C-alpha positions in Angstrom: 0.0 0.0 0.0 2.7 2.4 0.9 4.6 1.9 -2.3 1.4 2.3 -4.3 0.7 5.6 -2.6 4.3 6.7 -3.2 4.1 6.0 -6.9 0.5 7.2 -7.4 -0.5 7.4 -11.0 -2.9 10.3 -10.5 -0.5 13.3 -10.4 -1.2 16.2 -12.7 0.1 19.7 -13.0 -1.3 23.1 -13.9 -0.1 26.6 -13.6 -1.7 28.7 -10.9 -2.0 26.3 -8.0 0.7 26.6 -5.4 1.6 23.0 -5.1 1.7 22.5 -8.8 3.9 25.5 -9.3 6.3 23.9 -6.8 6.3 20.8 -8.8 7.0 22.7 -12.0 9.9 24.6 -10.3 11.4 21.4 -9.1 10.9 19.9 -12.5 12.7 22.8 -14.2 15.5 22.5 -11.6 15.9 18.8 -12.1 16.0 19.0 -15.8 18.3 22.0 -15.8 20.8 19.7 -14.2 20.2 17.0 -16.9 19.7 19.3 -19.9 22.8 18.8 -22.0 23.4 17.7 -25.5 26.7 19.5 -26.1 27.2 20.2 -29.8 23.7 19.4 -30.9 22.2 22.1 -28.7 25.3 24.0 -27.7 25.2 23.4 -23.9 28.4 22.4 -22.1 28.3 19.2 -20.1 30.1 18.2 -17.0 30.7 14.6 -17.9 30.2 12.0 -20.5 27.0 10.6 -18.9 25.1 13.1 -16.8 22.3 10.9 -15.6 21.9 8.1 -13.2 18.8 6.5 -11.7 19.7 8.0 -8.3 18.4 11.4 -9.5 14.8 10.0 -9.3 14.2 8.8 -5.8 10.4 8.8 -5.7 7.3 9.6 -7.7 7.6 13.3 -6.8 10.9 13.8 -8.5 9.7 11.8 -11.5 6.5 13.9 -11.7 8.6 17.0 -11.5 10.8 15.8 -14.3 7.7 15.0 -16.4 6.4 18.5 -15.8 9.8 19.9 -16.8 9.9 17.8 -19.9 6.7 19.5 -21.2 7.4 23.0 -19.9 11.2 23.5 -20.1 12.0 20.8 -22.6 9.3 21.1 -25.3 7.6 24.5 -24.8 9.1 27.2 -22.6 7.9 30.7 -23.2 8.9 31.9 -26.7 9.7 28.3 -27.8 9.1 27.5 -31.4 6.6 25.0 -30.0 4.5 27.9 -28.7 4.4 30.0 -31.9 7.2 29.9 -34.6 6.5 26.4 -35.8 3.3 28.0 -37.1 4.7 31.3 -38.3 8.1 30.5 -39.9 6.5 27.7 -42.1 3.7 30.1 -42.8 6.2 32.6 -44.2 8.3 30.0 -46.2 5.1 28.7 -47.7 2.4 31.0 -49.1 0.4 31.8 -46.0 1.9 34.8 -44.2 3.5 38.1 -45.1 5.1 40.6 -42.7 4.6 44.3 -42.4 8.2 45.4 -42.5 11.4 43.6 -43.4 12.1 41.6 -40.3 11.1 38.2 -41.8 12.1 38.7 -45.4 14.6 35.9 -45.3 11.8 33.4 -44.6 9.3 35.0 -47.0 11.9 35.1 -49.8 13.1 31.6 -48.9 16.6 32.9 -48.4 17.3 31.7 -44.9 20.9 32.0 -43.6 22.5 29.1 -41.8 23.1 31.3 -38.8 19.4 32.2 -38.6 18.1 32.2 -35.0 14.5 31.3 -35.8 15.1 28.0 -37.6 18.1 27.5 -35.3 15.7 27.6 -32.3 13.6 24.8 -33.9 16.7 22.6 -34.0 17.9 23.6 -30.5 14.5 23.3 -28.7 13.7 20.0 -30.4 17.0 18.5 -29.3 16.5 19.9 -25.8 13.1 18.2 -25.7 14.7 15.0 -27.0 17.5 15.0 -24.5 15.1 15.7 -21.6 13.0 12.7 -22.8 16.1 10.5 -23.0 17.2 11.6 -19.6 13.8 10.7 -18.1 13.8 7.3 -19.8 17.3 6.5 -18.5 16.5 7.7 -15.0 13.4 5.7 -14.4 14.1 2.5 -16.3 14.7 -0.3 -13.8 14.6 2.2 -10.9 13.6 0.2 -7.9 12.3 3.3 -6.1 9.5 3.6 -8.6 6.8 1.1 -9.4 7.0 -0.7 -12.8 3.6 0.8 -13.8 4.8 4.3 -13.1 8.1 3.7 -14.8 6.2 2.6 -18.0 3.9 5.6 -17.9 6.8 8.0 -17.5 8.8 6.3 -20.3 5.8 6.3 -22.6 5.2 10.1 -22.1 8.9 10.7 -22.7 8.9 8.6 -25.9 5.8 10.5 -27.1 7.6 13.8 -26.6 10.7 12.5 -28.4 8.6 11.3 -31.3 6.8 14.7 -31.6 10.1 16.6 -31.6 11.6 14.3 -34.2 8.6 14.7 -36.5 9.2 18.5 -36.6 13.0 18.0 -37.0 12.8 15.7 -40.1 10.1 17.8 -41.7 12.1 20.9 -41.2 15.7 19.8 -41.8 15.5 16.3 -43.5 18.2 13.9 -42.2 19.1 14.7 -38.6 21.1 12.9 -35.9 19.2 10.2 -34.0 19.9 10.7 -30.3 18.6 8.0 -28.1 20.9 8.3 -25.1 22.3 10.8 -22.6 25.9 10.0 -23.4 27.4 13.3 -24.3 30.6 12.0 -25.9 28.6 9.8 -28.2 26.0 12.4 -29.0 28.5 15.2 -29.7 29.8 13.5 -32.9 26.7 11.8 -34.3 26.2 12.0 -38.1 22.9 12.7 -39.7 20.5 9.7 -39.8 18.3 9.2 -42.9 14.7 10.3 -42.6 13.4 6.8 -43.0 15.3 5.6 -40.0 14.1 8.6 -37.9 10.5 7.7 -38.9 11.0 4.1 -37.8 12.0 5.4 -34.4 9.0 7.8 -34.3 6.6 5.0 -35.1 8.1 2.7 -32.5 7.9 5.5 -29.8 4.3 6.4 -30.7 3.2 2.7 -30.7 4.8 2.2 -27.3 3.0 5.4 -26.0 -0.3 4.3 -27.5 -0.1 0.8 -25.9 1.1 2.0 -22.5 -0.6 5.3 -21.7 -4.1 5.6 -20.2 -7.1 6.0 -22.5 -8.6 9.0 -20.7 -7.7 12.5 -19.6 -8.4 12.1 -15.9 -5.9 9.6 -14.8 -2.8 11.8 -15.1 -4.1 15.3 -16.0 -7.3 15.7 -14.1 -9.4 16.2 -17.3 -7.2 18.7 -19.0 -6.0 17.6 -22.4 -2.4 18.6 -21.7 -0.4 15.4 -21.1 0.1 12.6 -23.5 -2.3 9.7 -23.4 -3.4 6.8 -25.6 -5.4 9.1 -27.9 -2.8 11.8 -28.3 -0.3 9.1 -29.3 -3.0 7.7 -31.7 -3.6 11.0 -33.3 0.0 11.6 -33.9 0.5 8.1 -35.2 -2.4 8.7 -37.7 -0.5 11.8 -39.0 2.8 9.9 -39.3 1.1 7.0 -41.2 -0.3 9.6 -43.6 3.1 11.1 -44.2 4.5 7.6 -44.8 1.7 6.7 -47.2 0.5 3.9 -44.9 -3.0 4.5 -46.0 -4.8 1.6 -44.3 -3.0 2.3 -41.0 -3.7 6.0 -41.2 -7.4 5.3 -41.8 -7.5 2.9 -38.8 -5.8 5.2 -36.4 -7.9 8.3 -37.4 -11.1 6.2 -37.2 -10.2 5.3 -33.6 -10.1 8.9 -32.8 -13.2 9.9 -34.8 -15.3 7.2 -33.2 -14.2 8.1 -29.7 -17.0 9.9 -27.8 -14.4 12.0 -26.1 -14.0 14.0 -29.2 -16.5 16.0 -31.4 -16.4 19.0 -33.7 -17.8 22.2 -32.0 -20.3 23.9 -34.3 -19.1 27.2 -32.9 -15.7 27.8 -34.4 -14.7 30.2 -31.7 -14.7 27.3 -29.2 -12.2 25.2 -31.0 -9.1 26.5 -29.2 -10.6 26.9 -25.7 -9.6 24.8 -22.7 -12.9 23.0 -22.8 -12.9 22.3 -26.5 -14.2 18.9 -27.4 -12.2 19.1 -30.6 -8.9 19.3 -28.8 -6.8 16.2 -28.6 -3.7 17.8 -27.1 -3.2 21.3 -25.8 -0.5 23.2 -23.9 -1.1 25.1 -20.7 -0.3 28.8 -21.0 2.6 30.2 -19.2 2.0 32.5 -16.2 0.8 35.3 -18.5 -2.5 33.4 -19.0 -2.7 33.7 -22.8 -1.0 31.9 -25.7 2.3 33.2 -26.8 1.2 32.8 -30.4 -1.6 35.4 -29.8 1.0 37.8 -28.2 3.1 37.6 -31.4 0.5 37.8 -34.2 -2.2 40.0 -32.8 -2.0 43.8 -33.1 -2.0 45.7 -29.8 -2.5 49.2 -28.5 1.2 50.1 -29.3 1.5 48.7 -32.8 -2.0 49.7 -34.0 -1.7 47.3 -37.0 -0.8 43.6 -37.2 2.6 42.8 -38.5 1.7 39.1 -39.3 -0.8 39.3 -42.1 -2.3 36.7 -44.4 -1.1 36.5 -48.0 -3.5 37.5 -50.8 -3.5 33.9 -52.1 -4.6 32.6 -48.7 -7.3 35.2 -48.3 -8.7 34.4 -51.8 -8.6 30.6 -51.1 -11.6 30.9 -48.7 -14.9 30.2 -50.5 -17.8 32.6 -50.2 -19.7 31.9 -47.0 -16.8 30.0 -45.3 -17.3 30.5 -41.6 -13.6 29.8 -41.0 -12.8 33.2 -42.6 -15.2 35.0 -40.3 -14.1 33.1 -37.1 -10.4 32.6 -37.7 -9.3 35.8 -39.5 -9.7 39.4 -38.7 -9.3 42.7 -40.6 -8.4 46.2 -39.6 -8.1 49.3 -41.8 -5.4 51.7 -40.8 -4.6 54.9 -42.7 -6.4 53.5 -45.8 -4.7 50.1 -45.8 -6.6 46.9 -45.1 -4.7 44.3 -43.0 -6.1 40.7 -42.6 -4.4 38.7 -40.0 -4.6 35.3 -38.2 -7.4 35.2 -35.5 -7.7 31.7 -34.3 -6.3 32.9 -31.0 -7.9 36.1 -29.9 -7.3 36.6 -26.2 -4.5 38.7 -24.7 -6.1 39.2 -21.2 -3.6 38.5 -18.5 -4.5 35.4 -16.4 -7.7 34.8 -18.4 -6.6 31.4 -19.8 -9.4 31.7 -22.3 -7.5 29.7 -24.9 -4.9 26.9 -24.9 -2.4 26.5 -27.7 -3.8 23.4 -29.5 -1.2 20.9 -30.8 -3.6 18.2 -32.2 -7.3 18.4 -33.0 -10.1 16.3 -34.4 -10.5 18.1 -37.7 -7.1 16.9 -38.8 -8.2 13.3 -38.2 -11.2 13.7 -40.5 -8.9 15.0 -43.3 -6.3 12.3 -42.6 -9.0 9.7 -43.0 -10.4 11.4 -46.1 -7.0 11.4 -47.8 -6.2 7.8 -46.7 -9.6 6.7 -48.1 -9.2 8.6 -51.3 -5.8 6.9 -51.8 -7.5 3.6 -51.4 -10.2 4.5 -53.9 -12.9 4.7 -51.2 -14.7 7.6 -52.9 -17.8 7.7 -50.8 -15.9 7.5 -47.5 -13.5 10.3 -48.5 -16.5 12.4 -49.6 -18.2 11.9 -46.3 -15.2 13.0 -44.3 -14.6 16.1 -46.5 -18.2 17.0 -46.2 -18.1 16.8 -42.4 -15.4 19.5 -42.3 -17.2 21.6 -44.9 -20.5 21.4 -43.2 -19.0 22.6 -39.9 -17.7 25.6 -41.9 -21.1 26.4 -43.4 -20.3 25.1 -46.8 -22.0 22.6 -49.2 -21.0 19.0 -49.5 -18.0 18.3 -51.7 -18.7 17.7 -55.4 -15.4 15.9 -55.9 -16.1 12.4 -57.2 -12.8 11.0 -58.5 -9.6 10.2 -56.7 -7.8 13.1 -58.3 -10.6 15.5 -57.6 -10.9 14.3 -54.0 -7.1 14.7 -53.3 -7.3 18.3 -54.7 -10.4 19.0 -52.5 -8.6 17.6 -49.4 -5.6 19.8 -50.1 -7.9 22.8 -50.3 -9.6 21.9 -47.1 -6.3 21.4 -45.3 -5.1 24.7 -46.5 -8.0 26.6 -45.2 -8.7 24.6 -42.0 -5.1 24.6 -40.8 -4.1 28.0 -42.1 -1.1 29.4 -40.2 -1.2 26.4 -37.9 1.7 24.1 -37.1 3.3 24.3 -40.5 0.6 22.1 -42.1 0.6 23.9 -45.4 4.4 23.9 -45.8 4.7 20.3 -44.9 1.8 19.3 -47.1 3.3 20.9 -50.1 6.6 19.0 -49.5 5.1 15.6 -48.7 2.8 15.7 -51.8 5.7 16.8 -54.1 4.0 20.1 -55.1 6.2 22.6 -53.3 8.3 23.4 -56.3 5.3 24.1 -58.5 3.2 26.0 -55.9 5.9 28.1 -54.2 7.9 28.4 -57.4 4.8 30.0 -59.0 4.1 32.2 -55.9 7.7 33.4 -55.6 9.4 33.0 -58.9 12.1 35.5 -58.2 13.3 33.8 -55.0 12.4 30.1 -55.0 14.9 27.4 -55.4 14.2 23.7 -54.8 16.9 23.4 -52.1 14.8 25.9 -49.9 12.4 23.1 -49.2 14.7 22.2 -46.2 15.8 24.7 -43.6 19.5 25.1 -43.0 21.3 23.1 -40.3 22.4 25.7 -37.8 25.9 26.8 -38.8 27.2 26.4 -35.2 26.2 22.8 -35.3 28.0 22.2 -38.6 31.1 24.0 -37.3 31.3 22.1 -34.0 30.4 18.6 -35.3 32.5 17.6 -38.3 30.2 14.6 -38.9 27.1 16.8 -39.6 26.9 18.2 -43.2 24.9 21.2 -44.3 21.8 20.9 -46.4 22.4 21.8 -50.1 22.0 25.4 -51.0 23.4 26.8 -47.8 26.9 28.0 -46.9 
């Protein structure tokens, strides 16, 4: 009984409550001691292996480390996992423009290898991966922690690792596969082929799917903020889609769609709220109480106008009567100029917590299944899924009736549904092999095919002679 209480499965964490903040602070402290990946993320280590199981002496230290894995590893304030994995791909694709010249290197697909924005995607992703590896190493076989709790902690860590690797390979291509905390080994790893990275991603997601609880109450008190079976399943559906595993993608997305935990709100302004039934995975806000994404893209009393604005081609891609344009974009006129900007996240009220940054949501699962069905020539099934998304947006049923027409219709729905959200448009163009045609036509003066991958940070290439730069970058 005592050991069961000591390793209770029902811990959760949320900003604002005193005890939970203490847990977070401890978590940040613990992981700050562990957080080292030397040349990959440019942090200096104190030894070749920084972690031993003695760091985790009970469930409290493990829970603190899990909290830190989400907060300091994956998504600290201003992390790309809080905003720029939506904005930078929006610029490099054809979604976003910038009022001013600050982001011209992204918009013109002329990113420097020393760029801090794309560099932060690399650095924060490897920080998250290292923290996950540290947790796995620290709890595996640890006699102070119950086997069930070991498995739960390992599964959450493996999910975070898979999520970070997904964004690494889709941003940079081949990247080093880091699965240990041995700094001497990690400091000289070469780039691993994308296929091998995806093999690890799938293995991690399947472990998380099979191990984590199938609800949101067991470890997160109802909030959709910590990995569980369904979060892993949703990510696995996406990965299967990217790998062209059509039958598997359909099966995984169907499991989500058929789950009564999830439904599509008819009110589009409710999609990104903490109580959204569409949300599969969300992030708590930091202590400001609003999403960092909103603080970046929304105009405020000082700037008067938005600086992140939608491209004319994105604006024109909305059909007449599409409720998503009304709910998820906003327009201001300033000194005779009209600015249309992203408006999925609307709230900047301190401590309001009216919105949570949404990582995975149900609409994606419908469009994953639609595409998987279309690729398998299930015409009526694909039509039904597309129409579900269009009906919620106030539009008529799809008229697409062939495989080719359906895939075109799905690409359109994905463009509008996920505009300026998590790089969907940028990654979709690349995975479908249309990026050269689409972005080449949109930016004929600037586009080169090598720009489809971001540059490996120059500091990484300089420090690790086994890591080569992507073509097209110095």
